[in-house]
C-alpha positions as CSV (number, residue, x, y, z in Angstrom):
1,M,-67.0,74.7,154.1
2,K,-68.6,77.8,155.7
3,M,-68.3,81.1,153.8
4,L,-69.5,84.6,154.3
5,L,-71.0,86.1,151.2
6,M,-70.9,89.9,151.5
7,V,-73.0,91.7,149.0
8,E,-73.1,95.4,148.1
9,C,-76.0,96.6,145.9
10,P,-75.8,99.9,144.1
11,N,-78.9,102.1,144.2
12,E,-80.0,101.1,140.7
13,P,-81.5,98.7,139.7
14,F,-82.4,98.1,143.4
15,N,-84.5,101.3,143.6
16,A,-86.4,100.4,140.5
17,L,-87.3,97.1,142.0
18,V,-88.5,98.7,145.2
19,R,-90.6,101.2,143.2
20,A,-92.1,98.4,141.1
21,G,-93.0,96.5,144.3
22,K,-90.9,93.5,143.2
23,I,-88.0,93.6,145.6
24,G,-89.5,91.3,148.2
25,E,-90.2,88.6,145.5
26,V,-86.7,88.9,144.1
27,I,-84.9,88.7,147.5
28,G,-87.2,85.8,148.4
29,R,-86.2,83.9,145.3
30,I,-82.5,84.5,145.9
31,L,-82.8,83.4,149.5
32,E,-84.6,80.2,148.5
33,S,-81.8,79.6,145.9
34,I,-78.8,80.2,148.1
35,K,-80.3,78.7,151.3
36,P,-78.1,80.7,153.8
37,E,-77.7,79.4,157.3
38,A,-78.0,83.1,158.4
39,A,-78.9,86.3,156.5
40,Y,-78.4,89.9,157.6
41,F,-79.2,93.0,155.7
42,T,-77.1,96.1,156.4
43,E,-75.4,99.1,155.0
44,Q,-72.0,98.6,153.4
45,D,-69.9,101.5,152.3
46,G,-73.0,103.7,151.9
47,M,-74.9,101.1,149.8
48,R,-77.5,98.5,150.6
49,G,-75.9,95.3,151.6
50,G,-76.3,91.8,152.9
51,I,-74.1,89.3,154.8
52,F,-75.0,85.6,154.3
53,L,-73.5,82.5,155.9
54,I,-73.5,79.8,153.3
55,D,-72.2,76.3,153.0
56,V,-70.1,75.7,150.0
57,Q,-69.3,72.0,149.2
58,D,-67.3,72.7,146.0
59,S,-65.9,75.9,144.4
60,S,-68.0,75.3,141.3
61,Q,-71.0,76.4,143.4
62,I,-69.7,79.9,143.8
63,P,-71.3,81.3,140.6
64,G,-74.7,79.9,141.8
65,F,-74.4,82.0,144.9
66,A,-73.1,85.2,143.2
67,E,-75.0,85.4,139.9
68,P,-78.5,86.1,141.4
69,F,-77.0,89.2,143.0
70,F,-75.0,90.2,139.9
71,L,-77.9,89.7,137.5
72,N,-80.7,91.2,139.6
73,F,-78.9,94.1,141.4
74,Q,-75.5,94.6,139.6
75,A,-74.1,93.9,143.0
76,T,-70.5,93.3,144.1
77,C,-70.0,90.0,145.9
78,K,-67.1,89.0,148.2
79,F,-66.5,85.6,149.6
80,R,-64.6,84.9,152.8
81,L,-63.9,81.5,154.4
82,V,-64.9,81.3,158.0
83,M,-64.4,78.7,160.8
84,T,-66.5,77.7,163.8
85,P,-64.8,77.4,167.2
86,Q,-64.7,73.7,166.6
87,D,-62.9,74.2,163.3
88,L,-60.4,76.4,165.0
89,Q,-59.8,73.7,167.6
90,K,-59.0,71.1,164.8
91,A,-56.6,73.5,163.1
92,G,-53.6,72.3,165.1
93,L,-52.4,75.7,166.2
94,E,-50.2,74.3,168.9
95,A,-48.3,72.1,166.4
96,L,-48.0,75.0,164.0
97,G,-46.6,77.2,166.7
98,K,-44.0,74.6,167.5
99,T,-43.1,74.3,163.8
100,W,-43.1,78.0,162.9
101,G,-42.8,79.8,166.2
C-alpha cells in the first residue's frame, strides 16, 4: 500500500551534520534504504522536512522507514495512507453511498 512519510527534523543534530559535511551521505543512505517512489524536501512547521511516497507491504516495515530519521535526526515521522485515482475507483463509493447515504 502507498503511504506518505512526512518527516520533521529539528535544527540539531541536523545542523551539526551539515557543519561536519556529512549530511549528504546520511540522507543518501536513508534514501537508499527506504527507496521512496518520490522524495521532496521542504519546510514543515518552521523546521527542515521531507515528504516521501513509500510502498509498505506489511506494517512490520514501518520501523525500518522511521528509525533512520529518528536515530540520525531526532525527527518526528508521520505516516498517512494514500490512494491513487485507480485505487479510489476500486473503493466502491457508489455502493457505499447507497448503503450509508
